[in-house]
N, C-alpha and C positions, 0 to 999 in steps of 0.2 A: 215915865222912865222905861228903859228896855225890860226891867224885871217885871213891871206891871203888865207890859205888853205880852210877855211871855206867859205870865200866869193867866192871862185872859184868853190866850189861844187855845182853841179846841180842834185838834186834828180830826176828830170824828166827823165833823161837819162836812169834810170834803172827801171822805173815803169812797164815796160813790163814783168819783172821778177815775178811780183806778180801773183800768180795763185789761190788765196784764195779771198773769198768775201771781198769787199773793200768799206768802207764808208769814204768819204771826206766831211768835213763840213767847211764852210767859211762864213763870213759876207758879205753881198751884196755890202757894201761900203768899204770893206778891201782894203788897198792899196796893199796888198799881194796877192790879188785874182788871178792876172794873173799866179802866181806860181802854185796855186792850180789848175786852169784850165789847164795849161801845164801838170801837173802831171796826172790829171784825163784822158786827152785826150791820154797820152802815156801809160796808164795801159790797154794795149790790151791783157794781158795774162789771164784776168778774164772776165767771162761773167756776173758775179754778181757784179755790181758796181753802187754806188749811190753818187751823188753830191748833198749835202743838203746845200742850201743857207739860211742864216738867214736874212730875210728882214730888212734893215735899219742899220745892225750892221757893225761896223769897226772891224778890226782884234782884237784889245785889248779889246773892249767891250764884245766880246763873252766869256771872262773869268770872268767878274764881274757884268755885268748888269743883275739882276735876270730874266727879261723877255727873254733875249737872252740865258742865261744859261738853263733856263727851256725848251726852244725849242730844244736846243742841246741835253740835257739829254733825253728828250722824244724820239728824233730820235735815239739816241744811243741805248736806252732800246729796242726800236721796231727792230732795226737792229740786235742786239745781240740775241734777243728772236727768230728771224727768222733763224739766222745762226749758233747758238751754240747748 
């Protein structure tokens, strides 16, 4: 089934193919942080990479808590301003 395919997919295995600037963001309390960390560490094809942790945020809170959204948007604007 497609759900089983999705569950078996591991994006971290191909992160080394990224050769452009990379910004990854995650909440410091995200249950999914280990996935972000694995992907970031495997992104060896780019020299320009940043991992931005949003202190105190869970994964879902980064989408709707104004304080966390503002931090993410500020970082995104900074990153895009530097690399675009």
